[in-house]
KEKE-3310 file (N, C-alpha, C; in steps of 0.2 Angstrom, whole numbers, plus 5000, padded with zeros to 4 digits):
npx = (5004:5002:5002:4996:4995:4989:4995:4997:5012:5019:5024:5016:5018:5024:5025:5020:5019:5011:5017:5013:5019:5031:5048:5062:5078:5096:5100:5103:5116:5113:5111:5112:5107:5111:5108:5108:5092:5083:5084:5072:5064:5062:5047:5029:5019:5008:4990:4983:4972:4955:4939:4930:4936:4937:4938:4949:4950:4937:4929:4921:4924:4930:4923:4920:4930:4925:4930:4941:4947:4956:4960:4969:4965:4969:4981:4998:5013:5001:4991:4987:4978:4975:4963:4959:4947:4943:4950:4951:4948:4958:4959:4956:4965:4978:4988:5001:4999:4993:4982:4980:4970:4969:4955:4943:4948:4960:4973:4983:4991:4994:5004:5006:5018:5022:5036:5050:5056:5066:5079:5085:5096:5103:5116:5120:5123:5109:5099:5093:5079:5081:5084:5077:5087:5096:5087:5085:5098:5103:5095:5098:5111:5111:5116:5108:5097:5090:5090:5084:5094:5093:5081:5077:5061:5046:5036:5023:5028:5039:5055:5057:5065:5065:5065:5066:5062:5067:5061:5056:5066:5070:5058:5058:5062:5051:5055:5065:5059:5060:5072:5072:5078:5090:5089:5087:5081:5073:5061:5055:5041:5039:5043:5053:5067:5064:5065:5055:5039:5029:5025:5031:5040:5044:5058:5061:5068:5059:5047:5041:5043:5040:5047:5046:5054:5053:5058:5050:5051:5056:5052:5051:5043:5038:5033:5025:5023:5014:5011:5002:5002:5007:5016:5025:5016:5007:5016:5020:5008:5007:5018:5012:5002:5009:5015:5006:5001:5001:5011:5013)
npy = (4994:5011:5027:5044:5051:5049:5033:5017:5012:5002:4989:4993:5006:5014:5025:5039:5042:5047:5046:5045:5048:5041:5038:5048:5044:5048:5064:5068:5075:5090:5097:5112:5115:5125:5130:5132:5134:5123:5127:5134:5125:5124:5123:5125:5135:5130:5132:5146:5146:5147:5156:5145:5135:5121:5119:5109:5104:5105:5096:5080:5066:5050:5048:5048:5060:5074:5076:5088:5105:5109:5118:5122:5126:5125:5118:5123:5128:5137:5125:5119:5108:5098:5086:5071:5057:5046:5049:5050:5060:5056:5061:5074:5084:5096:5111:5106:5093:5084:5071:5060:5047:5033:5024:5015:5006:5011:5007:5013:5029:5047:5058:5074:5084:5097:5106:5100:5096:5089:5078:5062:5050:5033:5033:5046:5063:5073:5082:5098:5107:5102:5105:5102:5096:5091:5081:5072:5068:5062:5051:5044:5041:5033:5017:5007:5008:5004:5013:5024:5035:5052:5062:5076:5084:5091:5102:5109:5126:5125:5116:5099:5086:5069:5053:5035:5021:5005:4994:4978:4973:4968:4971:4983:4977:4974:4977:4986:4997:5011:5014:5016:5024:5019:5009:5015:5030:5043:5055:5070:5079:5091:5098:5092:5080:5064:5050:5058:5064:5065:5068:5056:5052:5038:5030:5016:4999:4991:4994:4999:5015:5032:5047:5064:5079:5097:5114:5127:5143:5147:5135:5118:5105:5089:5076:5060:5045:5030:5013:4997:4988:4988:4999:5007:5013:5019:5029:5036:5042:5050:5059:5066:5072:5081:5089:5096:5104:5117:5126:5137)
npz = (5000:4997:5001:5005:5021:5038:5045:5053:5062:5052:5040:5030:5028:5015:5007:5011:5028:5044:5060:5077:5093:5095:5100:5097:5090:5092:5087:5070:5060:5051:5035:5026:5010:4996:4980:4962:4954:4942:4925:4913:4901:4883:4880:4877:4886:4899:4898:4906:4921:4919:4920:4920:4925:4936:4954:4961:4975:4978:4972:4971:4981:4979:4968:4950:4942:4932:4916:4912:4915:4931:4945:4959:4976:4989:4988:4987:4978:4967:4957:4941:4932:4917:4916:4910:4906:4920:4931:4950:4965:4979:4992:5004:5002:5005:5009:5006:5001:4987:4981:4968:4959:4949:4942:4951:4961:4964:4960:4953:4953:4956:4966:4972:4980:4991:4994:5002:5018:5024:5019:5019:5015:5017:5028:5027:5030:5036:5024:5024:5017:5003:4986:4968:4960:4970:4977:4967:4963:4975:4977:4965:4969:4979:4985:4988:4980:4964:4951:4937:4925:4928:4920:4910:4910:4905:4915:4913:4910:4915:4920:4925:4934:4931:4939:4940:4951:4951:4959:4966:4974:4992:5004:5018:5033:5047:5059:5057:5053:5058:5054:5040:5031:5029:5020:5009:5003:5013:5013:5021:5027:5037:5054:5061:5056:5049:5061:5066:5071:5058:5039:5029:5015:5008:5000:4995:4990:4986:4979:4963:4957:4952:4951:4950:4951:4954:4953:4959:4960:4976:4981:4981:4972:4972:4963:4963:4954:4954:4951:4952:4941:4923:4923:4915:4905:4914:4919:4908:4906:4917:4914:4902:4909:4917:4908:4902:4913:4925:4937:4950)
capx = (5000:5006:4997:4998:4990:4992:4994:5000:5018:5020:5027:5011:5020:5028:5026:5020:5015:5012:5016:5014:5020:5038:5053:5067:5084:5100:5099:5108:5118:5108:5115:5108:5109:5110:5110:5104:5086:5084:5082:5066:5065:5058:5040:5024:5016:5001:4985:4981:4966:4950:4934:4927:4940:4935:4943:4950:4948:4930:4927:4919:4929:4928:4917:4924:4931:4923:4936:4942:4953:4955:4964:4970:4963:4973:4988:5003:5011:4995:4992:4982:4979:4970:4961:4955:4942:4947:4953:4947:4952:4959:4958:4953:4970:4980:4993:5007:4999:4987:4983:4974:4971:4966:4951:4940:4952:4967:4979:4988:4989:5000:5004:5010:5020:5024:5041:5052:5059:5072:5081:5090:5098:5108:5119:5123:5120:5102:5099:5088:5076:5084:5080:5075:5094:5099:5084:5087:5106:5103:5091:5102:5117:5110:5118:5102:5092:5091:5086:5086:5097:5088:5079:5073:5054:5042:5031:5020:5033:5045:5058:5057:5069:5062:5070:5062:5065:5065:5057:5058:5069:5067:5055:5061:5060:5046:5059:5069:5054:5063:5079:5070:5083:5096:5087:5086:5080:5067:5060:5051:5037:5038:5047:5060:5068:5063:5058:5050:5031:5029:5024:5037:5040:5049:5060:5064:5070:5054:5042:5043:5040:5042:5048:5048:5056:5053:5059:5044:5053:5060:5048:5052:5037:5039:5028:5026:5019:5014:5006:5003:5004:5007:5019:5027:5010:5005:5021:5019:5002:5009:5022:5008:4998:5013:5017:5000:5000:5004:5013:5015)
capy = (5000:5018:5033:5050:5052:5045:5026:5014:5011:4995:4989:4996:5014:5013:5031:5043:5041:5051:5042:5048:5044:5037:5041:5049:5042:5053:5069:5067:5081:5093:5101:5116:5115:5130:5128:5136:5131:5121:5131:5132:5121:5127:5121:5129:5136:5127:5138:5149:5144:5151:5156:5139:5128:5118:5118:5101:5101:5105:5090:5075:5061:5043:5048:5050:5068:5076:5078:5096:5110:5109:5122:5120:5131:5123:5116:5129:5133:5135:5120:5119:5102:5096:5079:5067:5052:5040:5051:5051:5063:5051:5062:5081:5087:5101:5116:5102:5087:5082:5064:5058:5040:5030:5019:5015:5002:5014:5004:5018:5036:5052:5062:5081:5086:5104:5108:5094:5099:5086:5073:5057:5043:5030:5036:5052:5069:5076:5089:5102:5110:5100:5107:5096:5092:5088:5075:5067:5065:5058:5044:5041:5039:5028:5010:5002:5008:5003:5019:5027:5041:5057:5065:5083:5083:5097:5103:5116:5130:5123:5109:5095:5080:5063:5047:5030:5017:4999:4990:4971:4971:4966:4976:4985:4973:4978:4979:4992:5003:5018:5014:5015:5028:5015:5005:5019:5038:5046:5063:5072:5085:5092:5102:5088:5075:5056:5047:5062:5064:5070:5065:5054:5049:5032:5028:5010:4995:4986:4996:5003:5022:5037:5054:5070:5085:5102:5120:5133:5149:5144:5128:5111:5101:5082:5072:5053:5041:5023:5008:4990:4985:4993:5005:5012:5016:5025:5034:5040:5046:5056:5064:5069:5076:5086:5093:5101:5107:5124:5127:5143)
capz = (5000:4996:5001:5009:5027:5045:5046:5058:5060:5050:5033:5026:5027:5009:5004:5016:5034:5049:5065:5083:5100:5094:5103:5093:5091:5093:5081:5065:5058:5046:5031:5022:5003:4991:4973:4956:4951:4936:4920:4910:4894:4877:4879:4877:4893:4900:4898:4913:4923:4916:4924:4919:4928:4943:4959:4963:4982:4979:4968:4975:4983:4978:4962:4945:4941:4926:4912:4911:4918:4937:4949:4967:4981:4995:4987:4984:4973:4963:4952:4936:4928:4913:4918:4905:4910:4924:4937:4956:4970:4984:4999:5004:5000:5009:5005:5005:4997:4983:4979:4964:4957:4942:4943:4959:4966:4966:4959:4951:4955:4956:4971:4972:4987:4991:5000:5006:5023:5025:5015:5022:5011:5021:5034:5025:5034:5034:5020:5025:5012:4996:4979:4964:4959:4976:4978:4962:4963:4981:4975:4960:4971:4984:4983:4990:4975:4958:4948:4931:4924:4928:4913:4911:4908:4905:4919:4911:4907:4919:4918:4931:4933:4932:4940:4942:4955:4948:4963:4965:4980:4998:5009:5024:5039:5051:5065:5055:5050:5059:5050:5032:5027:5028:5014:5002:5006:5016:5013:5027:5027:5044:5057:5062:5051:5050:5062:5070:5069:5051:5034:5026:5008:5008:4993:4996:4984:4984:4975:4957:4958:4948:4954:4946:4956:4950:4957:4958:4964:4982:4983:4976:4972:4971:4960:4963:4951:4957:4948:4953:4935:4919:4926:4910:4902:4918:4920:4903:4908:4922:4910:4899:4913:4919:4902:4901:4919:4927:4944:4952)
cpx = (5004:5002:4999:4992:4992:4990:4997:5007:5019:5023:5022:5013:5025:5028:5026:5016:5016:5010:5018:5016:5027:5043:5058:5074:5089:5100:5105:5110:5114:5113:5110:5110:5107:5112:5106:5098:5087:5081:5076:5069:5060:5052:5034:5021:5009:4996:4984:4973:4961:4944:4930:4930:4937:4940:4943:4948:4941:4926:4925:4925:4925:4923:4922:4924:4929:4929:4936:4948:4952:4960:4964:4967:4967:4980:4992:5009:5004:4996:4986:4983:4973:4969:4957:4950:4947:4950:4949:4951:4953:4958:4956:4958:4972:4985:4999:5005:4992:4987:4977:4975:4967:4961:4948:4945:4958:4973:4985:4986:4995:4998:5008:5011:5024:5030:5043:5056:5066:5073:5086:5091:5104:5110:5122:5119:5113:5103:5093:5086:5080:5080:5079:5082:5096:5095:5085:5093:5107:5101:5096:5109:5117:5112:5112:5097:5094:5087:5088:5090:5092:5087:5075:5066:5051:5037:5028:5026:5039:5049:5059:5063:5065:5067:5064:5066:5062:5061:5059:5063:5066:5064:5059:5057:5056:5050:5064:5065:5058:5070:5078:5076:5089:5095:5086:5086:5073:5067:5055:5048:5035:5044:5054:5060:5065:5069:5053:5043:5031:5025:5030:5035:5046:5051:5065:5064:5065:5048:5044:5039:5043:5041:5050:5049:5056:5054:5053:5047:5058:5057:5050:5046:5039:5033:5030:5021:5020:5009:5007:5005:5004:5010:5022:5022:5008:5010:5022:5013:5003:5013:5017:5004:5002:5014:5012:4998:5003:5005:5015:5011)
cpy = (5007:5024:5038:5050:5048:5038:5023:5012:5004:4995:4991:5003:5013:5019:5036:5042:5046:5046:5046:5045:5040:5041:5042:5047:5049:5058:5068:5074:5084:5097:5105:5116:5122:5129:5132:5131:5129:5126:5129:5128:5124:5124:5125:5129:5133:5133:5140:5146:5149:5151:5149:5133:5126:5118:5111:5099:5102:5099:5085:5070:5054:5043:5050:5058:5069:5078:5085:5099:5110:5114:5121:5126:5130:5123:5122:5126:5132:5130:5120:5112:5101:5089:5076:5063:5048:5043:5052:5055:5058:5054:5071:5085:5093:5106:5112:5096:5087:5075:5062:5051:5038:5024:5018:5011:5006:5011:5008:5025:5041:5057:5069:5082:5092:5104:5102:5097:5096:5079:5068:5050:5040:5033:5043:5058:5071:5082:5092:5106:5109:5103:5100:5092:5088:5081:5070:5064:5060:5052:5041:5038:5034:5021:5005:5002:5007:5008:5021:5033:5047:5060:5071:5082:5090:5097:5110:5120:5129:5116:5106:5090:5073:5057:5042:5024:5009:4995:4983:4969:4970:4972:4978:4981:4977:4981:4986:4998:5010:5018:5014:5019:5024:5009:5009:5027:5038:5053:5065:5079:5087:5097:5099:5083:5068:5054:5051:5062:5069:5066:5062:5051:5043:5030:5021:5005:4991:4987:5000:5009:5026:5043:5059:5076:5091:5109:5124:5138:5145:5137:5123:5107:5094:5079:5065:5049:5033:5019:5002:4986:4990:5000:5010:5016:5021:5030:5039:5044:5051:5061:5068:5074:5082:5091:5098:5105:5114:5124:5134:5149)
cpz = (4999:4995:5006:5014:5032:5044:5051:5056:5058:5043:5029:5024:5022:5006:5009:5022:5040:5055:5072:5088:5099:5097:5098:5094:5091:5086:5076:5063:5052:5042:5027:5015:4999:4984:4968:4954:4944:4931:4916:4903:4889:4876:4880:4884:4894:4900:4905:4914:4921:4922:4925:4922:4935:4948:4962:4969:4983:4976:4973:4976:4981:4973:4956:4944:4934:4922:4911:4915:4926:4940:4956:4971:4987:4993:4984:4983:4969:4957:4947:4932:4923:4913:4912:4909:4914:4929:4943:4960:4976:4991:4998:5002:5005:5005:5003:5000:4993:4980:4974:4962:4951:4945:4950:4963:4967:4965:4955:4952:4954:4962:4971:4980:4987:4996:5003:5011:5024:5021:5019:5017:5016:5027:5032:5029:5031:5030:5022:5018:5005:4991:4974:4962:4965:4978:4974:4962:4970:4980:4970:4963:4976:4982:4984:4985:4969:4954:4941:4932:4925:4921:4914:4907:4909:4910:4917:4907:4910:4918:4924:4929:4935:4934:4942:4946:4952:4952:4961:4971:4986:5001:5015:5029:5044:5057:5063:5052:5052:5057:5042:5028:5025:5023:5008:5005:5009:5016:5018:5025:5034:5048:5059:5057:5054:5056:5066:5068:5063:5046:5031:5019:5008:5001:4995:4990:4982:4980:4969:4958:4953:4952:4949:4951:4951:4955:4955:4963:4970:4984:4978:4977:4969:4969:4960:4959:4953:4953:4950:4947:4930:4920:4920:4907:4907:4919:4915:4903:4913:4918:4906:4903:4915:4914:4901:4907:4920:4934:4945:4949)
residu = (MET:ASP:ARG:VAL:GLY:PRO:VAL:LYS:ALA:SER:LEU:ALA:VAL:LEU:LEU:VAL:ALA:ALA:VAL:ALA:GLY:CYS:SER:ASN:PRO:ALA:ALA:GLN:PRO:THR:THR:THR:VAL:THR:SER:VAL:PRO:LEU:ALA:THR:VAL:PRO:VAL:THR:ALA:ALA:PRO:ALA:ALA:SER:THR:GLY:ALA:ARG:VAL:ILE:GLU:ASP:ALA:GLY:LEU:GLU:THR:PRO:LEU:VAL:ALA:GLY:VAL:TYR:THR:SER:ARG:LEU:PHE:LYS:PRO:ALA:LEU:THR:LEU:LYS:LEU:GLY:ASP:GLY:TRP:PHE:ARG:ARG:ASP:SER:GLY:SER:ALA:ARG:THR:LEU:ASP:LEU:ARG:ARG:ALA:PRO:GLU:GLY:ALA:ALA:GLY:VAL:THR:PHE:ILE:SER:GLY:ILE:ASP:PHE:LEU:GLN:CYS:GLY:THR:ASP:PRO:VAL:VAL:ALA:LYS:PRO:ASN:ALA:ARG:THR:ILE:VAL:ASP:ALA:ILE:ARG:SER:SER:LYS:LYS:LEU:THR:SER:SER:ASP:PRO:VAL:ALA:VAL:PRO:VAL:GLY:ALA:LEU:SER:GLY:LEU:GLU:ILE:ARG:ILE:ALA:GLY:GLY:GLY:ASP:PRO:VAL:PRO:GLU:ASP:ASP:LEU:PHE:LYS:SER:ASN:GLU:TYR:GLY:CYS:VAL:LEU:THR:ILE:GLY:GLU:GLU:PRO:PHE:PRO:ALA:GLU:ALA:LEU:TRP:VAL:MET:VAL:THR:PRO:ASP:ILE:THR:ARG:GLN:PHE:VAL:ALA:VAL:ASP:VAL:GLY:GLU:THR:THR:VAL:LEU:ILE:ARG:GLY:LEU:ALA:VAL:SER:GLY:THR:ASP:SER:HIS:PHE:ALA:LEU:VAL:LEU:ASP:LEU:LEU:ALA:ASP:ALA:SER:LEU:GLY)
# end
């Protein structure tokens, strides 16, 4: 299972989890990264939101979304998506997360995450406020993960970096849940780094995933694609969705 939201501390925590009431191990050193944002690529900008666009957070839950243009009211930076048939809104959304899925069973989906506060890969120092290049390079450098070379992809008028995790490896043992960074990488959305109480993005070797990281001003947005089957076609669908999107 791979979703955004509070879940119990177990192996079901494979993407993002909020876990309360756990004691924290010794603090890890924290590094602040400063780097140049990604340059834009020569693509046509996505159309601006019109008065006819629907607000995606106001659309129904667990019902098919009507095909058309949607804008975000809560999620920041402002997001505009052109959705075709077959999309569902998975949860209520927030300023930091937006989760969409394909088909009622939710076997495939895409998650937008705004602003990664901390990045931890293996036993490397904790990186605070990583940008797109830092995130992708850290995942690519992890000896625990089998990943593709980063590729520049259009996100509306912006340029993002896509990387894919091959999956098929061993899952994190339940006893090592709070050492998940030692099996790959953990990205945290919260005031303290993993394993403090927060939202966690687990990047582990057992599940095939797609990540696109894009800098929008001073905010880095991480987009994650996941599919139980037909991963290549779903990942291509996500890239098409992003090419027609607008962020900021």
